[in-house]
Jmol script that loads the backbone (N, CA, C; Angstrom):
load data "model"
ATOM      1  N   UNK A   1       0.844  -1.166   0.053  1.00  0.00           N
ATOM      2  CA  UNK A   1      -0.023   0.033   0.054  1.00  0.00           C
ATOM      3  C   UNK A   1       0.931   1.249  -0.021  1.00  0.00           C
ATOM      4  N   UNK A   2       1.535   1.520   1.019  1.00  0.00           N
ATOM      5  CA  UNK A   2       2.367   2.785   1.118  1.00  0.00           C
ATOM      6  C   UNK A   2       3.697   2.468   0.557  1.00  0.00           C
ATOM      7  N   UNK A   3       4.171   1.350   0.381  1.00  0.00           N
ATOM      8  CA  UNK A   3       5.549   1.180  -0.161  1.00  0.00           C
ATOM      9  C   UNK A   3       5.628   1.415  -1.650  1.00  0.00           C
ATOM     10  N   UNK A   4       4.433   1.575  -2.429  1.00  0.00           N
ATOM     11  CA  UNK A   4       4.315   1.939  -3.833  1.00  0.00           C
ATOM     12  C   UNK A   4       4.279   3.462  -3.984  1.00  0.00           C
ATOM     13  N   UNK A   5       4.158   4.157  -2.969  1.00  0.00           N
ATOM     14  CA  UNK A   5       3.981   5.596  -2.906  1.00  0.00           C
ATOM     15  C   UNK A   5       5.304   6.394  -3.125  1.00  0.00           C
ATOM     16  N   UNK A   6       5.376   7.474  -3.865  1.00  0.00           N
ATOM     17  CA  UNK A   6       6.587   8.280  -4.089  1.00  0.00           C
ATOM     18  C   UNK A   6       6.186   9.548  -4.403  1.00  0.00           C
ATOM     19  N   UNK A   7       7.047  10.424  -4.013  1.00  0.00           N
ATOM     20  CA  UNK A   7       6.779  11.891  -4.198  1.00  0.00           C
ATOM     21  C   UNK A   7       8.177  12.521  -4.752  1.00  0.00           C
ATOM     22  N   UNK A   8       8.112  13.568  -5.612  1.00  0.00           N
ATOM     23  CA  UNK A   8       9.230  14.218  -5.923  1.00  0.00           C
ATOM     24  C   UNK A   8       9.135  15.678  -5.508  1.00  0.00           C
ATOM     25  N   UNK A   9      10.178  16.090  -4.821  1.00  0.00           N
ATOM     26  CA  UNK A   9      10.159  17.354  -4.255  1.00  0.00           C
ATOM     27  C   UNK A   9      11.514  18.153  -4.486  1.00  0.00           C
ATOM     28  N   UNK A  10      11.661  19.248  -5.033  1.00  0.00           N
ATOM     29  CA  UNK A  10      12.882  19.916  -5.507  1.00  0.00           C
ATOM     30  C   UNK A  10      13.830  18.964  -6.061  1.00  0.00           C
ATOM     31  N   UNK A  11      13.370  18.086  -6.999  1.00  0.00           N
ATOM     32  CA  UNK A  11      14.195  17.190  -7.671  1.00  0.00           C
ATOM     33  C   UNK A  11      14.758  16.023  -7.019  1.00  0.00           C
ATOM     34  N   UNK A  12      14.280  15.769  -5.749  1.00  0.00           N
ATOM     35  CA  UNK A  12      14.469  14.712  -4.991  1.00  0.00           C
ATOM     36  C   UNK A  12      13.275  13.726  -4.899  1.00  0.00           C
ATOM     37  N   UNK A  13      13.498  12.475  -5.162  1.00  0.00           N
ATOM     38  CA  UNK A  13      12.501  11.516  -5.159  1.00  0.00           C
ATOM     39  C   UNK A  13      12.492  10.782  -3.644  1.00  0.00           C
ATOM     40  N   UNK A  14      11.382  10.946  -3.110  1.00  0.00           N
ATOM     41  CA  UNK A  14      11.123  10.098  -1.777  1.00  0.00           C
ATOM     42  C   UNK A  14      10.294   9.010  -2.030  1.00  0.00           C
ATOM     43  N   UNK A  15      10.898   7.768  -2.021  1.00  0.00           N
ATOM     44  CA  UNK A  15      10.036   6.602  -2.165  1.00  0.00           C
ATOM     45  C   UNK A  15      10.302   5.545  -1.030  1.00  0.00           C
ATOM     46  N   UNK A  16      10.508   6.032   0.110  1.00  0.00           N
ATOM     47  CA  UNK A  16      10.762   4.987   1.308  1.00  0.00           C
ATOM     48  C   UNK A  16       9.662   5.214   2.375  1.00  0.00           C
ATOM     49  N   UNK A  17       8.358   5.401   1.875  1.00  0.00           N
ATOM     50  CA  UNK A  17       7.151   5.481   2.735  1.00  0.00           C
ATOM     51  C   UNK A  17       6.719   4.075   3.193  1.00  0.00           C
ATOM     52  N   UNK A  18       6.157   4.179   4.366  1.00  0.00           N
ATOM     53  CA  UNK A  18       5.579   2.876   4.906  1.00  0.00           C
ATOM     54  C   UNK A  18       4.331   3.109   5.837  1.00  0.00           C
ATOM     55  N   UNK A  19       3.477   2.223   6.169  1.00  0.00           N
ATOM     56  CA  UNK A  19       2.421   2.330   6.899  1.00  0.00           C
ATOM     57  C   UNK A  19       2.785   2.218   8.375  1.00  0.00           C
ATOM     58  N   UNK A  20       2.663   3.278   9.228  1.00  0.00           N
ATOM     59  CA  UNK A  20       3.202   3.238  10.565  1.00  0.00           C
ATOM     60  C   UNK A  20       2.425   2.351  11.455  1.00  0.00           C
ATOM     61  N   UNK A  21       3.177   1.726  12.503  1.00  0.00           N
ATOM     62  CA  UNK A  21       2.595   0.876  13.564  1.00  0.00           C
ATOM     63  C   UNK A  21       1.711   1.826  14.318  1.00  0.00           C
ATOM     64  N   UNK A  22       0.937   1.132  15.184  1.00  0.00           N
ATOM     65  CA  UNK A  22      -0.065   1.958  15.986  1.00  0.00           C
ATOM     66  C   UNK A  22       0.786   2.836  16.953  1.00  0.00           C
ATOM     67  N   UNK A  23       1.885   2.358  17.542  1.00  0.00           N
ATOM     68  CA  UNK A  23       2.695   3.260  18.309  1.00  0.00           C
ATOM     69  C   UNK A  23       3.071   4.517  17.618  1.00  0.00           C
ATOM     70  N   UNK A  24       3.490   4.406  16.412  1.00  0.00           N
ATOM     71  CA  UNK A  24       3.911   5.569  15.671  1.00  0.00           C
ATOM     72  C   UNK A  24       2.799   6.474  15.166  1.00  0.00           C
ATOM     73  N   UNK A  25       1.590   5.907  14.934  1.00  0.00           N
ATOM     74  CA  UNK A  25       0.379   6.669  14.625  1.00  0.00           C
ATOM     75  C   UNK A  25      -0.059   7.491  15.923  1.00  0.00           C
ATOM     76  N   UNK A  26       0.070   6.901  17.042  1.00  0.00           N
ATOM     77  CA  UNK A  26      -0.236   7.568  18.204  1.00  0.00           C
ATOM     78  C   UNK A  26       0.489   8.765  18.574  1.00  0.00           C
ATOM     79  N   UNK A  27       1.719   8.931  18.076  1.00  0.00           N
ATOM     80  CA  UNK A  27       2.656   9.948  18.124  1.00  0.00           C
ATOM     81  C   UNK A  27       2.270  11.074  17.284  1.00  0.00           C
ATOM     82  N   UNK A  28       1.476  11.009  16.200  1.00  0.00           N
ATOM     83  CA  UNK A  28       1.016  11.907  15.387  1.00  0.00           C
ATOM     84  C   UNK A  28       0.154  12.941  16.052  1.00  0.00           C
ATOM     85  N   UNK A  29       0.344  14.331  15.797  1.00  0.00           N
ATOM     86  CA  UNK A  29      -0.361  15.237  16.506  1.00  0.00           C
ATOM     87  C   UNK A  29      -1.713  15.478  15.748  1.00  0.00           C
ATOM     88  N   UNK A  30      -2.751  15.042  16.504  1.00  0.00           N
ATOM     89  CA  UNK A  30      -4.016  15.058  15.996  1.00  0.00           C
ATOM     90  C   UNK A  30      -4.524  16.436  15.937  1.00  0.00           C
ATOM     91  N   UNK A  31      -3.976  17.361  16.444  1.00  0.00           N
ATOM     92  CA  UNK A  31      -4.287  18.795  16.390  1.00  0.00           C
ATOM     93  C   UNK A  31      -3.793  19.553  15.114  1.00  0.00           C
ATOM     94  N   UNK A  32      -3.095  18.704  14.222  1.00  0.00           N
ATOM     95  CA  UNK A  32      -2.387  19.388  13.135  1.00  0.00           C
ATOM     96  C   UNK A  32      -3.250  19.421  11.824  1.00  0.00           C
ATOM     97  N   UNK A  33      -2.844  20.111  10.813  1.00  0.00           N
ATOM     98  CA  UNK A  33      -3.577  20.282   9.508  1.00  0.00           C
ATOM     99  C   UNK A  33      -3.386  18.842   8.740  1.00  0.00           C
ATOM    100  N   UNK A  34      -2.417  17.784   9.225  1.00  0.00           N
ATOM    101  CA  UNK A  34      -2.223  16.645   8.611  1.00  0.00           C
ATOM    102  C   UNK A  34      -3.081  15.524   8.964  1.00  0.00           C
ATOM    103  N   UNK A  35      -3.831  15.636   9.939  1.00  0.00           N
ATOM    104  CA  UNK A  35      -4.720  14.605  10.377  1.00  0.00           C
ATOM    105  C   UNK A  35      -6.183  15.153  10.379  1.00  0.00           C
ATOM    106  N   UNK A  36      -7.033  14.379   9.810  1.00  0.00           N
ATOM    107  CA  UNK A  36      -8.502  14.819   9.856  1.00  0.00           C
ATOM    108  C   UNK A  36      -9.033  14.379  11.287  1.00  0.00           C
ATOM    109  N   UNK A  37      -9.545  15.282  11.787  1.00  0.00           N
ATOM    110  CA  UNK A  37     -10.092  15.129  13.083  1.00  0.00           C
ATOM    111  C   UNK A  37     -11.456  14.331  13.056  1.00  0.00           C
ATOM    112  N   UNK A  38     -11.463  13.375  13.980  1.00  0.00           N
ATOM    113  CA  UNK A  38     -12.776  12.376  14.022  1.00  0.00           C
ATOM    114  C   UNK A  38     -12.556  11.391  12.873  1.00  0.00           C
ATOM    115  N   UNK A  39     -11.613  11.107  12.510  1.00  0.00           N
ATOM    116  CA  UNK A  39     -11.229  10.063  11.355  1.00  0.00           C
ATOM    117  C   UNK A  39     -10.540   9.007  11.858  1.00  0.00           C
ATOM    118  N   UNK A  40     -10.694   7.804  11.283  1.00  0.00           N
ATOM    119  CA  UNK A  40      -9.909   6.665  11.632  1.00  0.00           C
ATOM    120  C   UNK A  40      -8.757   6.409  10.729  1.00  0.00           C
ATOM    121  N   UNK A  41      -7.578   6.089  11.204  1.00  0.00           N
ATOM    122  CA  UNK A  41      -6.444   5.777  10.411  1.00  0.00           C
ATOM    123  C   UNK A  41      -5.960   4.416  10.697  1.00  0.00           C
ATOM    124  N   UNK A  42      -5.577   3.632   9.667  1.00  0.00           N
ATOM    125  CA  UNK A  42      -5.068   2.244   9.847  1.00  0.00           C
ATOM    126  C   UNK A  42      -3.668   2.291  10.408  1.00  0.00           C
ATOM    127  N   UNK A  43      -3.136   1.348  10.950  1.00  0.00           N
ATOM    128  CA  UNK A  43      -1.875   1.181  11.410  1.00  0.00           C
ATOM    129  C   UNK A  43      -1.349  -0.245  10.637  1.00  0.00           C
ATOM    130  N   UNK A  44      -0.122  -0.380  10.734  1.00  0.00           N
ATOM    131  CA  UNK A  44       0.544  -1.669  10.290  1.00  0.00           C
ATOM    132  C   UNK A  44       0.353  -2.822  11.303  1.00  0.00           C
ATOM    133  N   UNK A  45      -0.025  -2.443  12.507  1.00  0.00           N
ATOM    134  CA  UNK A  45      -0.108  -3.373  13.496  1.00  0.00           C
ATOM    135  C   UNK A  45      -1.450  -4.393  13.552  1.00  0.00           C
ATOM    136  N   UNK A  46      -1.037  -5.623  13.751  1.00  0.00           N
ATOM    137  CA  UNK A  46      -2.265  -6.660  13.581  1.00  0.00           C
ATOM    138  C   UNK A  46      -2.800  -6.737  15.035  1.00  0.00           C
ATOM    139  N   UNK A  47      -4.158  -7.277  14.977  1.00  0.00           N
ATOM    140  CA  UNK A  47      -4.741  -7.504  16.134  1.00  0.00           C
ATOM    141  C   UNK A  47      -5.489  -8.853  15.828  1.00  0.00           C
ATOM    142  N   UNK A  48      -4.846  -9.927  15.598  1.00  0.00           N
ATOM    143  CA  UNK A  48      -5.385 -11.188  15.206  1.00  0.00           C
ATOM    144  C   UNK A  48      -5.554 -11.469  13.679  1.00  0.00           C
ATOM    145  N   UNK A  49      -6.133 -12.494  13.243  1.00  0.00           N
ATOM    146  CA  UNK A  49      -6.085 -12.808  11.937  1.00  0.00           C
ATOM    147  C   UNK A  49      -7.287 -12.007  11.109  1.00  0.00           C
ATOM    148  N   UNK A  50      -8.284 -11.625  11.804  1.00  0.00           N
ATOM    149  CA  UNK A  50      -9.348 -10.831  11.226  1.00  0.00           C
ATOM    150  C   UNK A  50      -9.375  -9.498  11.498  1.00  0.00           C
ATOM    151  N   UNK A  51      -8.548  -9.048  12.384  1.00  0.00           N
ATOM    152  CA  UNK A  51      -8.513  -7.570  12.753  1.00  0.00           C
ATOM    153  C   UNK A  51      -7.259  -6.955  12.735  1.00  0.00           C
ATOM    154  N   UNK A  52      -7.206  -5.645  12.397  1.00  0.00           N
ATOM    155  CA  UNK A  52      -5.996  -4.848  12.483  1.00  0.00           C
ATOM    156  C   UNK A  52      -6.266  -3.697  13.433  1.00  0.00           C
ATOM    157  N   UNK A  53      -5.032  -3.234  13.880  1.00  0.00           N
ATOM    158  CA  UNK A  53      -5.142  -1.928  14.710  1.00  0.00           C
ATOM    159  C   UNK A  53      -5.199  -0.741  13.938  1.00  0.00           C
ATOM    160  N   UNK A  54      -6.164   0.206  14.409  1.00  0.00           N
ATOM    161  CA  UNK A  54      -6.374   1.426  13.838  1.00  0.00           C
ATOM    162  C   UNK A  54      -6.289   2.438  14.778  1.00  0.00           C
ATOM    163  N   UNK A  55      -6.190   3.771  14.584  1.00  0.00           N
ATOM    164  CA  UNK A  55      -6.372   4.848  15.671  1.00  0.00           C
ATOM    165  C   UNK A  55      -7.248   5.876  15.095  1.00  0.00           C
ATOM    166  N   UNK A  56      -7.995   6.373  15.987  1.00  0.00           N
ATOM    167  CA  UNK A  56      -8.832   7.539  15.700  1.00  0.00           C
ATOM    168  C   UNK A  56      -8.638   8.798  16.386  1.00  0.00           C
ATOM    169  N   UNK A  57      -8.685   9.928  15.867  1.00  0.00           N
ATOM    170  CA  UNK A  57      -8.603  11.225  16.318  1.00  0.00           C
ATOM    171  C   UNK A  57      -9.839  11.713  17.106  1.00  0.00           C
ATOM    172  N   UNK A  58      -9.711  12.110  18.345  1.00  0.00           N
ATOM    173  CA  UNK A  58     -10.836  12.667  18.946  1.00  0.00           C
ATOM    174  C   UNK A  58     -10.422  13.744  19.938  1.00  0.00           C
ATOM    175  N   UNK A  59     -11.450  14.515  20.551  1.00  0.00           N
ATOM    176  CA  UNK A  59     -11.087  15.493  21.244  1.00  0.00           C
ATOM    177  C   UNK A  59     -11.861  15.543  22.610  1.00  0.00           C
ATOM    178  N   UNK A  60     -11.200  16.035  23.607  1.00  0.00           N
ATOM    179  CA  UNK A  60     -11.788  16.149  24.927  1.00  0.00           C
ATOM    180  C   UNK A  60     -11.322  17.525  25.653  1.00  0.00           C
ATOM    181  N   UNK A  61     -11.798  17.692  26.642  1.00  0.00           N
ATOM    182  CA  UNK A  61     -11.212  18.971  27.557  1.00  0.00           C
ATOM    183  C   UNK A  61      -9.779  18.735  27.930  1.00  0.00           C
ATOM    184  N   UNK A  62      -9.050  19.778  27.770  1.00  0.00           N
ATOM    185  CA  UNK A  62      -7.674  19.654  28.135  1.00  0.00           C
ATOM    186  C   UNK A  62      -7.550  19.724  29.538  1.00  0.00           C
ATOM    187  N   UNK A  63      -8.336  20.431  30.367  1.00  0.00           N
ATOM    188  CA  UNK A  63      -8.244  20.340  31.764  1.00  0.00           C
ATOM    189  C   UNK A  63      -7.249  21.400  32.282  1.00  0.00           C
ATOM    190  N   UNK A  64      -6.682  21.265  33.321  1.00  0.00           N
ATOM    191  CA  UNK A  64      -5.617  22.299  33.943  1.00  0.00           C
ATOM    192  C   UNK A  64      -6.144  23.713  33.890  1.00  0.00           C
ATOM    193  N   UNK A  65      -5.269  24.520  33.335  1.00  0.00           N
ATOM    194  CA  UNK A  65      -5.622  25.925  33.396  1.00  0.00           C
ATOM    195  C   UNK A  65      -6.656  26.391  32.513  1.00  0.00           C
ATOM    196  N   UNK A  66      -6.923  25.586  31.344  1.00  0.00           N
ATOM    197  CA  UNK A  66      -7.868  25.864  30.213  1.00  0.00           C
ATOM    198  C   UNK A  66      -8.778  24.786  29.901  1.00  0.00           C
ATOM    199  N   UNK A  67      -9.660  24.546  30.916  1.00  0.00           N
ATOM    200  CA  UNK A  67     -10.701  23.286  30.706  1.00  0.00           C
ATOM    201  C   UNK A  67     -11.605  23.521  29.655  1.00  0.00           C
ATOM    202  N   UNK A  68     -11.759  24.713  29.088  1.00  0.00           N
ATOM    203  CA  UNK A  68     -12.633  25.192  28.046  1.00  0.00           C
ATOM    204  C   UNK A  68     -12.036  24.694  26.544  1.00  0.00           C
ATOM    205  N   UNK A  69     -10.724  24.506  26.637  1.00  0.00           N
ATOM    206  CA  UNK A  69     -10.003  24.331  25.308  1.00  0.00           C
ATOM    207  C   UNK A  69     -10.101  22.759  25.052  1.00  0.00           C
ATOM    208  N   UNK A  70     -10.282  22.447  23.661  1.00  0.00           N
ATOM    209  CA  UNK A  70     -10.258  21.017  23.353  1.00  0.00           C
ATOM    210  C   UNK A  70      -8.901  20.594  23.086  1.00  0.00           C
ATOM    211  N   UNK A  71      -8.658  19.449  23.577  1.00  0.00           N
ATOM    212  CA  UNK A  71      -7.204  18.832  22.994  1.00  0.00           C
ATOM    213  C   UNK A  71      -7.674  17.552  22.178  1.00  0.00           C
ATOM    214  N   UNK A  72      -6.787  17.459  21.178  1.00  0.00           N
ATOM    215  CA  UNK A  72      -7.030  16.281  20.286  1.00  0.00           C
ATOM    216  C   UNK A  72      -5.958  15.115  20.592  1.00  0.00           C
ATOM    217  N   UNK A  73      -6.479  13.967  20.517  1.00  0.00           N
ATOM    218  CA  UNK A  73      -5.565  12.679  20.891  1.00  0.00           C
ATOM    219  C   UNK A  73      -5.830  11.741  19.840  1.00  0.00           C
ATOM    220  N   UNK A  74      -4.994  10.651  19.812  1.00  0.00           N
ATOM    221  CA  UNK A  74      -5.204   9.481  18.987  1.00  0.00           C
ATOM    222  C   UNK A  74      -5.457   8.381  19.910  1.00  0.00           C
ATOM    223  N   UNK A  75      -6.490   7.615  19.668  1.00  0.00           N
ATOM    224  CA  UNK A  75      -6.908   6.261  20.580  1.00  0.00           C
ATOM    225  C   UNK A  75      -6.921   5.122  19.715  1.00  0.00           C
ATOM    226  N   UNK A  76      -6.582   4.020  20.309  1.00  0.00           N
ATOM    227  CA  UNK A  76      -6.593   2.681  19.770  1.00  0.00           C
ATOM    228  C   UNK A  76      -8.050   2.312  19.291  1.00  0.00           C
ATOM    229  N   UNK A  77      -8.103   1.365  18.432  1.00  0.00           N
ATOM    230  CA  UNK A  77      -9.328   0.738  17.905  1.00  0.00           C
ATOM    231  C   UNK A  77      -8.975  -0.591  17.204  1.00  0.00           C
ATOM    232  N   UNK A  78      -9.550  -1.663  17.392  1.00  0.00           N
ATOM    233  CA  UNK A  78      -9.431  -2.792  16.656  1.00  0.00           C
ATOM    234  C   UNK A  78     -10.548  -2.849  15.659  1.00  0.00           C
ATOM    235  N   UNK A  79     -10.178  -2.947  14.388  1.00  0.00           N
ATOM    236  CA  UNK A  79     -11.224  -3.030  13.317  1.00  0.00           C
ATOM    237  C   UNK A  79     -10.962  -4.195  12.278  1.00  0.00           C
ATOM    238  N   UNK A  80     -12.078  -4.631  11.616  1.00  0.00           N
ATOM    239  CA  UNK A  80     -11.966  -5.697  10.756  1.00  0.00           C
ATOM    240  C   UNK A  80     -11.218  -5.260   9.570  1.00  0.00           C
ATOM    241  N   UNK A  81     -10.275  -6.148   9.037  1.00  0.00           N
ATOM    242  CA  UNK A  81      -9.293  -5.739   8.040  1.00  0.00           C
ATOM    243  C   UNK A  81     -10.082  -5.316   6.607  1.00  0.00           C
ATOM    244  N   UNK A  82     -11.178  -5.772   6.322  1.00  0.00           N
ATOM    245  CA  UNK A  82     -11.887  -5.245   5.060  1.00  0.00           C
ATOM    246  C   UNK A  82     -12.495  -3.937   5.289  1.00  0.00           C
ATOM    247  N   UNK A  83     -12.475  -3.266   6.422  1.00  0.00           N
ATOM    248  CA  UNK A  83     -13.076  -1.982   6.559  1.00  0.00           C
ATOM    249  C   UNK A  83     -12.286  -1.047   5.933  1.00  0.00           C
ATOM    250  N   UNK A  84     -12.944   0.050   5.428  1.00  0.00           N
ATOM    251  CA  UNK A  84     -12.280   1.132   4.619  1.00  0.00           C
ATOM    252  C   UNK A  84     -11.977   2.414   5.615  1.00  0.00           C
ATOM    253  N   UNK A  85     -10.740   2.675   5.814  1.00  0.00           N
ATOM    254  CA  UNK A  85     -10.508   3.772   6.599  1.00  0.00           C
ATOM    255  C   UNK A  85      -9.253   4.590   6.021  1.00  0.00           C
ATOM    256  N   UNK A  86      -8.874   5.566   6.449  1.00  0.00           N
ATOM    257  CA  UNK A  86      -7.705   6.480   5.941  1.00  0.00           C
ATOM    258  C   UNK A  86      -6.312   5.756   6.299  1.00  0.00           C
ATOM    259  N   UNK A  87      -5.324   6.194   5.455  1.00  0.00           N
ATOM    260  CA  UNK A  87      -3.899   5.742   5.809  1.00  0.00           C
ATOM    261  C   UNK A  87      -3.013   6.955   5.723  1.00  0.00           C
ATOM    262  N   UNK A  88      -2.202   7.130   6.567  1.00  0.00           N
ATOM    263  CA  UNK A  88      -1.287   8.125   6.697  1.00  0.00           C
ATOM    264  C   UNK A  88       0.178   7.478   6.410  1.00  0.00           C
ATOM    265  N   UNK A  89       0.747   7.634   5.226  1.00  0.00           N
ATOM    266  CA  UNK A  89       2.079   7.140   4.978  1.00  0.00           C
ATOM    267  C   UNK A  89       3.106   7.997   5.575  1.00  0.00           C
ATOM    268  N   UNK A  90       4.272   7.402   6.105  1.00  0.00           N
ATOM    269  CA  UNK A  90       5.138   8.091   6.866  1.00  0.00           C
ATOM    270  C   UNK A  90       6.572   7.630   6.336  1.00  0.00           C
ATOM    271  N   UNK A  91       7.676   8.466   6.506  1.00  0.00           N
ATOM    272  CA  UNK A  91       8.915   8.044   6.050  1.00  0.00           C
ATOM    273  C   UNK A  91       9.728   7.487   7.293  1.00  0.00           C
ATOM    274  N   UNK A  92       9.947   8.323   8.202  1.00  0.00           N
ATOM    275  CA  UNK A  92      10.638   7.794   9.373  1.00  0.00           C
ATOM    276  C   UNK A  92      10.292   8.645  10.619  1.00  0.00           C
ATOM    277  N   UNK A  93      10.505   8.148  11.827  1.00  0.00           N
ATOM    278  CA  UNK A  93      10.301   8.913  13.105  1.00  0.00           C
ATOM    279  C   UNK A  93      11.521   9.263  13.693  1.00  0.00           C
TER     280      UNK A  93
END
end "model"
wireframe off; spacefill off
backbone 0.3
color backbone group
């Protein structure tokens, strides 16, 4: 899936993309322009023969000094492998 992806930028070809593990997906900043909030993203982590691990972006109160501010997080979910969700190809962490 991601291993066939390549992009050329300023004359340099980047073709070493891969589907991140759940741990790597959970490090992604769900409050960035690169993550669709309230979306589910596949990871390369397996969860049995019929399931794979995915992560979804969600928000809740940040608490502390600013309880009214929403903070975005990534959370684990196990999903059937035939389900259609987004992918976020990465190069390295």
